[in-house]
mmCIF file as gemmi writes it, N, C-alpha and C atoms, coordinates in Angstrom:
data_model
loop_
_atom_site.group_PDB
_atom_site.id
_atom_site.type_symbol
_atom_site.label_atom_id
_atom_site.label_alt_id
_atom_site.label_comp_id
_atom_site.label_asym_id
_atom_site.label_entity_id
_atom_site.label_seq_id
_atom_site.pdbx_PDB_ins_code
_atom_site.Cartn_x
_atom_site.Cartn_y
_atom_site.Cartn_z
_atom_site.occupancy
_atom_site.B_iso_or_equiv
_atom_site.pdbx_formal_charge
_atom_site.auth_seq_id
_atom_site.auth_asym_id
_atom_site.pdbx_PDB_model_num
ATOM 1 N N . MET Axp A 1 ? 1.036 -0.839 -0.476 1 0 ? 1 A 1
ATOM 2 C CA . MET Axp A 1 ? 0.208 0.241 0.041 1 0 ? 1 A 1
ATOM 3 C C . MET Axp A 1 ? 0.959 1.31 -0.186 1 0 ? 1 A 1
ATOM 4 N N . PRO Axp A 2 ? 1.287 1.82 -0.864 1 0 ? 2 A 1
ATOM 5 C CA . PRO Axp A 2 ? 1.908 3.184 -1.311 1 0 ? 2 A 1
ATOM 6 C C . PRO Axp A 2 ? 1.372 4.053 -0.579 1 0 ? 2 A 1
ATOM 7 N N . VAL Axp A 3 ? 2.212 5.162 0.378 1 0 ? 3 A 1
ATOM 8 C CA . VAL Axp A 3 ? 1.886 6.44 0.618 1 0 ? 3 A 1
ATOM 9 C C . VAL Axp A 3 ? 2.056 7.328 0.082 1 0 ? 3 A 1
ATOM 10 N N . LYS Axp A 4 ? 1.444 8.702 -0.33 1 0 ? 4 A 1
ATOM 11 C CA . LYS Axp A 4 ? 2.745 9.715 -0.862 1 0 ? 4 A 1
ATOM 12 C C . LYS Axp A 4 ? 2.134 10.603 0.38 1 0 ? 4 A 1
ATOM 13 N N . ILE Axp A 5 ? 2.572 11.327 0.805 1 0 ? 5 A 1
ATOM 14 C CA . ILE Axp A 5 ? 2.973 12.462 1.469 1 0 ? 5 A 1
ATOM 15 C C . ILE Axp A 5 ? 3.135 13.904 1.205 1 0 ? 5 A 1
ATOM 16 N N . THR Axp A 6 ? 2.032 15.12 1.567 1 0 ? 6 A 1
ATOM 17 C CA . THR Axp A 6 ? 1.845 15.837 0.577 1 0 ? 6 A 1
ATOM 18 C C . THR Axp A 6 ? 1.745 17.005 1.987 1 0 ? 6 A 1
ATOM 19 N N . VAL Axp A 7 ? 2.617 18.154 1.891 1 0 ? 7 A 1
ATOM 20 C CA . VAL Axp A 7 ? 2.823 19.373 2.487 1 0 ? 7 A 1
ATOM 21 C C . VAL Axp A 7 ? 1.783 20.621 2.112 1 0 ? 7 A 1
ATOM 22 N N . THR Axp A 8 ? 0.871 20.587 2.96 1 0 ? 8 A 1
ATOM 23 C CA . THR Axp A 8 ? 0.233 21.487 3.081 1 0 ? 8 A 1
ATOM 24 C C . THR Axp A 8 ? 0.413 22.755 4.177 1 0 ? 8 A 1
ATOM 25 N N . GLU Axp A 9 ? -0.491 23.89 3.735 1 0 ? 9 A 1
ATOM 26 C CA . GLU Axp A 9 ? -0.008 24.754 5.136 1 0 ? 9 A 1
ATOM 27 C C . GLU Axp A 9 ? -1.21 25.367 5.836 1 0 ? 9 A 1
ATOM 28 N N . LYS Axp A 10 ? -1.472 25.144 7.017 1 0 ? 10 A 1
ATOM 29 C CA . LYS Axp A 10 ? -2.325 25.454 6.919 1 0 ? 10 A 1
ATOM 30 C C . LYS Axp A 10 ? -2.859 26.982 8.791 1 0 ? 10 A 1
ATOM 31 N N . GLY Axp A 11 ? -3.584 27.753 8.637 1 0 ? 11 A 1
ATOM 32 C CA . GLY Axp A 11 ? -3.767 28.033 9.679 1 0 ? 11 A 1
ATOM 33 C C . GLY Axp A 11 ? -4.588 27.779 10.903 1 0 ? 11 A 1
ATOM 34 N N . ASN Axp A 12 ? -3.92 28.439 12.085 1 0 ? 12 A 1
ATOM 35 C CA . ASN Axp A 12 ? -5.124 28.407 12.932 1 0 ? 12 A 1
ATOM 36 C C . ASN Axp A 12 ? -6.262 29.068 12.719 1 0 ? 12 A 1
ATOM 37 N N . PRO Axp A 13 ? -7.726 28.167 12.539 1 0 ? 13 A 1
ATOM 38 C CA . PRO Axp A 13 ? -8.671 28.742 12.309 1 0 ? 13 A 1
ATOM 39 C C . PRO Axp A 13 ? -9.982 29.798 13.895 1 0 ? 13 A 1
ATOM 40 N N . LEU Axp A 14 ? -8.758 29.971 14.989 1 0 ? 14 A 1
ATOM 41 C CA . LEU Axp A 14 ? -9.496 29.916 16.423 1 0 ? 14 A 1
ATOM 42 C C . LEU Axp A 14 ? -8.462 31.157 16.789 1 0 ? 14 A 1
ATOM 43 N N . GLN Axp A 15 ? -7.603 31.09 15.748 1 0 ? 15 A 1
ATOM 44 C CA . GLN Axp A 15 ? -6.3 32.401 15.402 1 0 ? 15 A 1
ATOM 45 C C . GLN Axp A 15 ? -5.724 33.047 14.679 1 0 ? 15 A 1
ATOM 46 N N . PRO Axp A 16 ? -6.793 33.024 13.767 1 0 ? 16 A 1
ATOM 47 C CA . PRO Axp A 16 ? -6.158 33.286 12.208 1 0 ? 16 A 1
ATOM 48 C C . PRO Axp A 16 ? -5.112 34.138 12.24 1 0 ? 16 A 1
ATOM 49 N N . GLN Axp A 17 ? -4.571 35.725 13.217 1 0 ? 17 A 1
ATOM 50 C CA . GLN Axp A 17 ? -3.749 36.356 13.153 1 0 ? 17 A 1
ATOM 51 C C . GLN Axp A 17 ? -2.451 35.844 13.844 1 0 ? 17 A 1
ATOM 52 N N . GLN Axp A 18 ? -2.474 34.276 13.851 1 0 ? 18 A 1
ATOM 53 C CA . GLN Axp A 18 ? -1.291 33.59 13.613 1 0 ? 18 A 1
ATOM 54 C C . GLN Axp A 18 ? -0.657 33.345 12.404 1 0 ? 18 A 1
ATOM 55 N N . PRO Axp A 19 ? 0.261 33.152 12.757 1 0 ? 19 A 1
ATOM 56 C CA . PRO Axp A 19 ? 1.315 32.917 11.084 1 0 ? 19 A 1
ATOM 57 C C . PRO Axp A 19 ? 1.011 31.265 10.728 1 0 ? 19 A 1
ATOM 58 N N . LYS Axp A 20 ? 0.709 31.115 9.445 1 0 ? 20 A 1
ATOM 59 C CA . LYS Axp A 20 ? 0.454 29.632 9.15 1 0 ? 20 A 1
ATOM 60 C C . LYS Axp A 20 ? 1.831 28.309 9.863 1 0 ? 20 A 1
ATOM 61 N N . LYS Axp A 21 ? 1.328 27.48 9.268 1 0 ? 21 A 1
ATOM 62 C CA . LYS Axp A 21 ? 1.785 26.48 9.799 1 0 ? 21 A 1
ATOM 63 C C . LYS Axp A 21 ? 2.206 25.368 8.131 1 0 ? 21 A 1
ATOM 64 N N . TRP Axp A 22 ? 3.167 24.969 8.106 1 0 ? 22 A 1
ATOM 65 C CA . TRP Axp A 22 ? 3.176 23.725 7.23 1 0 ? 22 A 1
ATOM 66 C C . TRP Axp A 22 ? 2.643 22.179 7.868 1 0 ? 22 A 1
ATOM 67 N N . HIS Axp A 23 ? 1.958 21.24 7.359 1 0 ? 23 A 1
ATOM 68 C CA . HIS Axp A 23 ? 1.622 19.969 8.324 1 0 ? 23 A 1
ATOM 69 C C . HIS Axp A 23 ? 1.802 19.26 6.798 1 0 ? 23 A 1
ATOM 70 N N . ALA Axp A 24 ? 2.204 17.874 7.446 1 0 ? 24 A 1
ATOM 71 C CA . ALA Axp A 24 ? 2.179 16.469 6.345 1 0 ? 24 A 1
ATOM 72 C C . ALA Axp A 24 ? 1.325 15.85 6.47 1 0 ? 24 A 1
ATOM 73 N N . GLN Axp A 25 ? 0.973 15.732 4.976 1 0 ? 25 A 1
ATOM 74 C CA . GLN Axp A 25 ? -0.886 14.838 5.775 1 0 ? 25 A 1
ATOM 75 C C . GLN Axp A 25 ? -0.069 13.733 3.949 1 0 ? 25 A 1
ATOM 76 N N . THR Axp A 26 ? -0.718 12.339 5.229 1 0 ? 26 A 1
ATOM 77 C CA . THR Axp A 26 ? -0.558 11.065 4.308 1 0 ? 26 A 1
ATOM 78 C C . THR Axp A 26 ? -2.162 10.999 3.123 1 0 ? 26 A 1
ATOM 79 N N . LYS Axp A 27 ? -1.952 10.707 1.941 1 0 ? 27 A 1
ATOM 80 C CA . LYS Axp A 27 ? -2.645 10.439 0.848 1 0 ? 27 A 1
ATOM 81 C C . LYS Axp A 27 ? -2.159 8.53 0.706 1 0 ? 27 A 1
ATOM 82 N N . SER Axp A 28 ? -3.289 7.722 0.972 1 0 ? 28 A 1
ATOM 83 C CA . SER Axp A 28 ? -2.77 6.934 -0.142 1 0 ? 28 A 1
ATOM 84 C C . SER Axp A 28 ? -3.818 6.372 -1.097 1 0 ? 28 A 1
ATOM 85 N N . THR Axp A 29 ? -2.138 5.33 -1.86 1 0 ? 29 A 1
ATOM 86 C CA . THR Axp A 29 ? -2.86 5.961 -2.898 1 0 ? 29 A 1
ATOM 87 C C . THR Axp A 29 ? -2.82 3.596 -3.379 1 0 ? 29 A 1
ATOM 88 N N . GLY Axp A 30 ? -3.554 3.33 -2.413 1 0 ? 30 A 1
ATOM 89 C CA . GLY Axp A 30 ? -4.136 1.459 -2.665 1 0 ? 30 A 1
ATOM 90 C C . GLY Axp A 30 ? -4.304 1.554 -1.653 1 0 ? 30 A 1
ATOM 91 N N . ASP Axp A 31 ? -5.203 -0.254 -2.295 1 0 ? 31 A 1
ATOM 92 C CA . ASP Axp A 31 ? -5.408 -0.712 -0.631 1 0 ? 31 A 1
ATOM 93 C C . ASP Axp A 31 ? -5.073 -1.384 0.212 1 0 ? 31 A 1
ATOM 94 N N . ALA Axp A 32 ? -4.978 -2.213 0.612 1 0 ? 32 A 1
ATOM 95 C CA . ALA Axp A 32 ? -4.135 -4.127 1.771 1 0 ? 32 A 1
ATOM 96 C C . ALA Axp A 32 ? -5.28 -4.501 1.997 1 0 ? 32 A 1
ATOM 97 N N . THR Axp A 33 ? -5.444 -5.818 1.804 1 0 ? 33 A 1
ATOM 98 C CA . THR Axp A 33 ? -5.944 -6.898 2.317 1 0 ? 33 A 1
ATOM 99 C C . THR Axp A 33 ? -4.934 -7.829 3.382 1 0 ? 33 A 1
ATOM 100 N N . LEU Axp A 34 ? -5.723 -8.159 4.143 1 0 ? 34 A 1
ATOM 101 C CA . LEU Axp A 34 ? -5.523 -9.314 5.315 1 0 ? 34 A 1
ATOM 102 C C . LEU Axp A 34 ? -3.959 -10.246 4.496 1 0 ? 34 A 1
ATOM 103 N N . ARG Axp A 35 ? -4.991 -10.665 2.959 1 0 ? 35 A 1
ATOM 104 C CA . ARG Axp A 35 ? -3.917 -11.474 2.472 1 0 ? 35 A 1
ATOM 105 C C . ARG Axp A 35 ? -2.663 -10.8 2.101 1 0 ? 35 A 1
ATOM 106 N N . SER Axp A 36 ? -3.075 -9.506 1.371 1 0 ? 36 A 1
ATOM 107 C CA . SER Axp A 36 ? -1.379 -8.917 0.567 1 0 ? 36 A 1
ATOM 108 C C . SER Axp A 36 ? -0.452 -8.9 1.842 1 0 ? 36 A 1
ATOM 109 N N . LEU Axp A 37 ? -0.974 -8.225 2.987 1 0 ? 37 A 1
ATOM 110 C CA . LEU Axp A 37 ? 0.172 -8.265 4.406 1 0 ? 37 A 1
ATOM 111 C C . LEU Axp A 37 ? 0.417 -9.145 5.114 1 0 ? 37 A 1
ATOM 112 N N . SER Axp A 38 ? 0.225 -10.435 4.82 1 0 ? 38 A 1
ATOM 113 C CA . SER Axp A 38 ? 0.292 -11.511 5.559 1 0 ? 38 A 1
ATOM 114 C C . SER Axp A 38 ? 1.542 -11.885 4.82 1 0 ? 38 A 1
ATOM 115 N N . LYS Axp A 39 ? 1.346 -12.134 3.473 1 0 ? 39 A 1
ATOM 116 C CA . LYS Axp A 39 ? 2.218 -12.303 1.915 1 0 ? 39 A 1
ATOM 117 C C . LYS Axp A 39 ? 3.626 -11.404 2.65 1 0 ? 39 A 1
ATOM 118 N N . GLU Axp A 40 ? 3.354 -10.094 2.246 1 0 ? 40 A 1
ATOM 119 C CA . GLU Axp A 40 ? 4.409 -9.229 3.194 1 0 ? 40 A 1
ATOM 120 C C . GLU Axp A 40 ? 5.151 -9.586 3.948 1 0 ? 40 A 1
ATOM 121 N N . ILE Axp A 41 ? 4.611 -10.089 4.893 1 0 ? 41 A 1
ATOM 122 C CA . ILE Axp A 41 ? 4.945 -9.943 6.985 1 0 ? 41 A 1
ATOM 123 C C . ILE Axp A 41 ? 5.69 -11.27 6.425 1 0 ? 41 A 1
ATOM 124 N N . THR Axp A 42 ? 5.469 -12.287 6.408 1 0 ? 42 A 1
ATOM 125 C CA . THR Axp A 42 ? 5.567 -13.919 6.24 1 0 ? 42 A 1
ATOM 126 C C . THR Axp A 42 ? 6.878 -14.022 5.164 1 0 ? 42 A 1
ATOM 127 N N . ALA Axp A 43 ? 6.587 -13.042 4.076 1 0 ? 43 A 1
ATOM 128 C CA . ALA Axp A 43 ? 7.837 -12.702 3.282 1 0 ? 43 A 1
ATOM 129 C C . ALA Axp A 43 ? 9.427 -12.131 3.992 1 0 ? 43 A 1
ATOM 130 N N . ARG Axp A 44 ? 8.915 -11.632 4.858 1 0 ? 44 A 1
ATOM 131 C CA . ARG Axp A 44 ? 10.181 -10.908 6.193 1 0 ? 44 A 1
ATOM 132 C C . ARG Axp A 44 ? 10.648 -11.931 7.02 1 0 ? 44 A 1
ATOM 133 N N . SER Axp A 45 ? 9.501 -13.15 7.027 1 0 ? 45 A 1
ATOM 134 C CA . SER Axp A 45 ? 9.787 -13.746 8.642 1 0 ? 45 A 1
ATOM 135 C C . SER Axp A 45 ? 10.248 -15.151 8.627 1 0 ? 45 A 1
ATOM 136 N N . THR Axp A 46 ? 10.108 -16.109 9.484 1 0 ? 46 A 1
ATOM 137 C CA . THR Axp A 46 ? 9.534 -17.729 9.477 1 0 ? 46 A 1
ATOM 138 C C . THR Axp A 46 ? 8.224 -18.088 9.826 1 0 ? 46 A 1
ATOM 139 N N . VAL Axp A 47 ? 7.507 -17.548 9.951 1 0 ? 47 A 1
ATOM 140 C CA . VAL Axp A 47 ? 6.551 -17.212 9.851 1 0 ? 47 A 1
ATOM 141 C C . VAL Axp A 47 ? 5.762 -17.921 8.773 1 0 ? 47 A 1
ATOM 142 N N . ALA Axp A 48 ? 4.782 -18.914 9.254 1 0 ? 48 A 1
ATOM 143 C CA . ALA Axp A 48 ? 3.626 -19.001 8.512 1 0 ? 48 A 1
ATOM 144 C C . ALA Axp A 48 ? 2.651 -18.573 7.803 1 0 ? 48 A 1
ATOM 145 N N . PRO Axp A 49 ? 1.954 -18.333 6.261 1 0 ? 49 A 1
ATOM 146 C CA . PRO Axp A 49 ? 1.347 -17.429 6.554 1 0 ? 49 A 1
ATOM 147 C C . PRO Axp A 49 ? 0.274 -17.312 6.909 1 0 ? 49 A 1
ATOM 148 N N . ALA Axp A 50 ? -0.223 -18.823 7.732 1 0 ? 50 A 1
ATOM 149 C CA . ALA Axp A 50 ? -1.535 -19.163 7.758 1 0 ? 50 A 1
ATOM 150 C C . ALA Axp A 50 ? -1.506 -18.166 9.399 1 0 ? 50 A 1
ATOM 151 N N . ASP Axp A 51 ? -0.57 -18.125 9.797 1 0 ? 51 A 1
ATOM 152 C CA . ASP Axp A 51 ? -0.275 -17.661 11.41 1 0 ? 51 A 1
ATOM 153 C C . ASP Axp A 51 ? 0.005 -16.112 11.226 1 0 ? 51 A 1
ATOM 154 N N . THR Axp A 52 ? 0.247 -15.334 10.284 1 0 ? 52 A 1
ATOM 155 C CA . THR Axp A 52 ? 0.505 -14.54 10.561 1 0 ? 52 A 1
ATOM 156 C C . THR Axp A 52 ? -1.051 -13.612 9.74 1 0 ? 52 A 1
ATOM 157 N N . GLN Axp A 53 ? -1.94 -14.409 8.798 1 0 ? 53 A 1
ATOM 158 C CA . GLN Axp A 53 ? -3.152 -14.19 8.79 1 0 ? 53 A 1
ATOM 159 C C . GLN Axp A 53 ? -4.061 -14.097 10.376 1 0 ? 53 A 1
ATOM 160 N N . ALA Axp A 54 ? -3.792 -15.315 10.934 1 0 ? 54 A 1
ATOM 161 C CA . ALA Axp A 54 ? -4.537 -15.442 11.987 1 0 ? 54 A 1
ATOM 162 C C . ALA Axp A 54 ? -4.123 -14.151 13.21 1 0 ? 54 A 1
ATOM 163 N N . VAL Axp A 55 ? -3.236 -13.628 13.045 1 0 ? 55 A 1
ATOM 164 C CA . VAL Axp A 55 ? -2.449 -12.498 14.179 1 0 ? 55 A 1
ATOM 165 C C . VAL Axp A 55 ? -3.854 -11.29 13.599 1 0 ? 55 A 1
ATOM 166 N N . LEU Axp A 56 ? -3.514 -11.163 12.151 1 0 ? 56 A 1
ATOM 167 C CA . LEU Axp A 56 ? -3.877 -9.873 11.9 1 0 ? 56 A 1
ATOM 168 C C . LEU Axp A 56 ? -5.11 -10.054 12.195 1 0 ? 56 A 1
ATOM 169 N N . ILE Axp A 57 ? -6.129 -11.128 11.714 1 0 ? 57 A 1
ATOM 170 C CA . ILE Axp A 57 ? -7.204 -11.194 12.211 1 0 ? 57 A 1
ATOM 171 C C . ILE Axp A 57 ? -7.695 -10.914 13.593 1 0 ? 57 A 1
ATOM 172 N N . ALA Axp A 58 ? -6.334 -11.289 14.466 1 0 ? 58 A 1
ATOM 173 C CA . ALA Axp A 58 ? -7.046 -11.334 15.92 1 0 ? 58 A 1
ATOM 174 C C . ALA Axp A 58 ? -6.992 -9.418 16.214 1 0 ? 58 A 1
ATOM 175 N N . LEU Axp A 59 ? -5.808 -8.953 15.929 1 0 ? 59 A 1
ATOM 176 C CA . LEU Axp A 59 ? -5.645 -7.79 15.491 1 0 ? 59 A 1
ATOM 177 C C . LEU Axp A 59 ? -6.73 -6.532 15.323 1 0 ? 59 A 1
ATOM 178 N N . THR Axp A 60 ? -7.301 -6.954 14.565 1 0 ? 60 A 1
ATOM 179 C CA . THR Axp A 60 ? -8.971 -6.67 13.877 1 0 ? 60 A 1
ATOM 180 C C . THR Axp A 60 ? -10.067 -6.642 14.997 1 0 ? 60 A 1
ATOM 181 N N . ASP Axp A 61 ? -9.618 -7.667 15.349 1 0 ? 61 A 1
ATOM 182 C CA . ASP Axp A 61 ? -10.649 -7.925 16.14 1 0 ? 61 A 1
ATOM 183 C C . ASP Axp A 61 ? -10.396 -7.101 17.52 1 0 ? 61 A 1
ATOM 184 N N . ILE Axp A 62 ? -9.306 -7.105 18.199 1 0 ? 62 A 1
ATOM 185 C CA . ILE Axp A 62 ? -9.003 -6.684 19.095 1 0 ? 62 A 1
ATOM 186 C C . ILE Axp A 62 ? -9.583 -4.681 19.104 1 0 ? 62 A 1
ATOM 187 N N . THR Axp A 63 ? -8.752 -4.717 17.414 1 0 ? 63 A 1
ATOM 188 C CA . THR Axp A 63 ? -8.667 -3.223 17.854 1 0 ? 63 A 1
ATOM 189 C C . THR Axp A 63 ? -10.991 -2.723 17.53 1 0 ? 63 A 1
ATOM 190 N N . ALA Axp A 64 ? -11.488 -2.926 16.688 1 0 ? 64 A 1
ATOM 191 C CA . ALA Axp A 64 ? -12.448 -3.673 17.03 1 0 ? 64 A 1
ATOM 192 C C . ALA Axp A 64 ? -13.159 -3.237 18.236 1 0 ? 64 A 1
ATOM 193 N N . LEU Axp A 65 ? -13.166 -4.559 18.979 1 0 ? 65 A 1
ATOM 194 C CA . LEU Axp A 65 ? -12.924 -4.458 20.442 1 0 ? 65 A 1
ATOM 195 C C . LEU Axp A 65 ? -13.159 -3.018 21.63 1 0 ? 65 A 1
ATOM 196 N N . LEU Axp A 66 ? -11.802 -2.864 20.965 1 0 ? 66 A 1
ATOM 197 C CA . LEU Axp A 66 ? -11.255 -1.351 21.769 1 0 ? 66 A 1
ATOM 198 C C . LEU Axp A 66 ? -12.191 -0.549 21.416 1 0 ? 66 A 1
ATOM 199 N N . LYS Axp A 67 ? -12.28 0.01 20.301 1 0 ? 67 A 1
ATOM 200 C CA . LYS Axp A 67 ? -13.616 0.832 19.661 1 0 ? 67 A 1
ATOM 201 C C . LYS Axp A 67 ? -14.546 1.003 20.62 1 0 ? 67 A 1
ATOM 202 N N . THR Axp A 68 ? -15.236 -0.358 20.838 1 0 ? 68 A 1
ATOM 203 C CA . THR Axp A 68 ? -16.505 -0.189 21.319 1 0 ? 68 A 1
ATOM 204 C C . THR Axp A 68 ? -16.413 -0.583 22.826 1 0 ? 68 A 1
ATOM 205 N N . CYS Axp A 69 ? -15.78 -1.257 23.412 1 0 ? 69 A 1
ATOM 206 C CA . CYS Axp A 69 ? -15.469 -1.317 25.278 1 0 ? 69 A 1
ATOM 207 C C . CYS Axp A 69 ? -15.438 0.072 25.259 1 0 ? 69 A 1
ATOM 208 N N . THR Axp A 70 ? -16.022 0.293 26.091 1 0 ? 70 A 1
ATOM 209 C CA . THR Axp A 70 ? -15.287 1.753 27.294 1 0 ? 70 A 1
ATOM 210 C C . THR Axp A 70 ? -15.551 1.624 27.711 1 0 ? 70 A 1
ATOM 211 N N . GLY Axp A 71 ? -14.268 2.325 29.081 1 0 ? 71 A 1
ATOM 212 C CA . GLY Axp A 71 ? -13.818 1.82 30.241 1 0 ? 71 A 1
ATOM 213 C C . GLY Axp A 71 ? -12.081 0.935 30.26 1 0 ? 71 A 1
ATOM 214 N N . PHE Axp A 72 ? -11.99 0.878 28.526 1 0 ? 72 A 1
ATOM 215 C CA . PHE Axp A 72 ? -10.784 -0.7 28.538 1 0 ? 72 A 1
ATOM 216 C C . PHE Axp A 72 ? -9.651 -0.027 27.962 1 0 ? 72 A 1
ATOM 217 N N . VAL Axp A 73 ? -8.713 0.281 28.528 1 0 ? 73 A 1
ATOM 218 C CA . VAL Axp A 73 ? -7.679 1.473 28.788 1 0 ? 73 A 1
ATOM 219 C C . VAL Axp A 73 ? -6.49 0.326 27.969 1 0 ? 73 A 1
ATOM 220 N N . HIS Axp A 74 ? -5.936 0.924 26.994 1 0 ? 74 A 1
ATOM 221 C CA . HIS Axp A 74 ? -4.542 0.832 26.182 1 0 ? 74 A 1
ATOM 222 C C . HIS Axp A 74 ? -3.939 0.588 27.141 1 0 ? 74 A 1
ATOM 223 N N . LYS Axp A 75 ? -3.318 0.487 28.528 1 0 ? 75 A 1
ATOM 224 C CA . LYS Axp A 75 ? -2.612 -0.527 29.381 1 0 ? 75 A 1
ATOM 225 C C . LYS Axp A 75 ? -2.765 -1.397 29.436 1 0 ? 75 A 1
ATOM 226 N N . ASN Axp A 76 ? -3.629 -2.078 29.376 1 0 ? 76 A 1
ATOM 227 C CA . ASN Axp A 76 ? -4.274 -3.309 29.624 1 0 ? 76 A 1
ATOM 228 C C . ASN Axp A 76 ? -4.247 -4.068 28.644 1 0 ? 76 A 1
ATOM 229 N N . ILE Axp A 77 ? -3.911 -3.754 27.661 1 0 ? 77 A 1
ATOM 230 C CA . ILE Axp A 77 ? -3.173 -4.775 26.214 1 0 ? 77 A 1
ATOM 231 C C . ILE Axp A 77 ? -2.187 -5.381 26.646 1 0 ? 77 A 1
ATOM 232 N N . SER Axp A 78 ? -1.129 -4.757 27.151 1 0 ? 78 A 1
ATOM 233 C CA . SER Axp A 78 ? 0.251 -5.51 27.667 1 0 ? 78 A 1
ATOM 234 C C . SER Axp A 78 ? 0.225 -6.525 29.128 1 0 ? 78 A 1
ATOM 235 N N . ARG Axp A 79 ? -0.928 -6.439 29.197 1 0 ? 79 A 1
ATOM 236 C CA . ARG Axp A 79 ? -0.92 -7.699 30.504 1 0 ? 79 A 1
ATOM 237 C C . ARG Axp A 79 ? -1.899 -8.679 29.8 1 0 ? 79 A 1
ATOM 238 N N . PRO Axp A 80 ? -1.749 -9.71 30.821 1 0 ? 80 A 1
ATOM 239 C CA . PRO Axp A 80 ? -3.339 -10.744 30.395 1 0 ? 80 A 1
ATOM 240 C C . PRO Axp A 80 ? -4.054 -10.293 30.681 1 0 ? 80 A 1
ATOM 241 N N . THR Axp A 81 ? -5.452 -10.317 29.259 1 0 ? 81 A 1
ATOM 242 C CA . THR Axp A 81 ? -6.998 -9.252 30.177 1 0 ? 81 A 1
ATOM 243 C C . THR Axp A 81 ? -8.044 -10.539 30.266 1 0 ? 81 A 1
ATOM 244 N N . ARG Axp A 82 ? -8.67 -11.159 30.201 1 0 ? 82 A 1
ATOM 245 C CA . ARG Axp A 82 ? -9.725 -11.51 29.862 1 0 ? 82 A 1
ATOM 246 C C . ARG Axp A 82 ? -10.719 -10.793 29.881 1 0 ? 82 A 1
ATOM 247 N N . ILE Axp A 83 ? -11.51 -10.965 28.666 1 0 ? 83 A 1
ATOM 248 C CA . ILE Axp A 83 ? -12.898 -10.325 28.237 1 0 ? 83 A 1
ATOM 249 C C . ILE Axp A 83 ? -13.877 -11.01 28.194 1 0 ? 83 A 1
């Protein structure tokens, strides 16, 4: 998934008298599927494609869970947690 970076000059709408600042913005130029990501990871490691894909699926599940659960703090990810 190639990523293009553009630079734009933006002002603060709350304080228009301040000078504008330059910000980098990313622009995606394609899509990445779980299969393509797992192939790329597998090519760079000793992990089997099925194992890589299983981890990516679990990661998407956990990410969705983090978005929907309230009170689930990111620091809880580093220690075993039952949900």
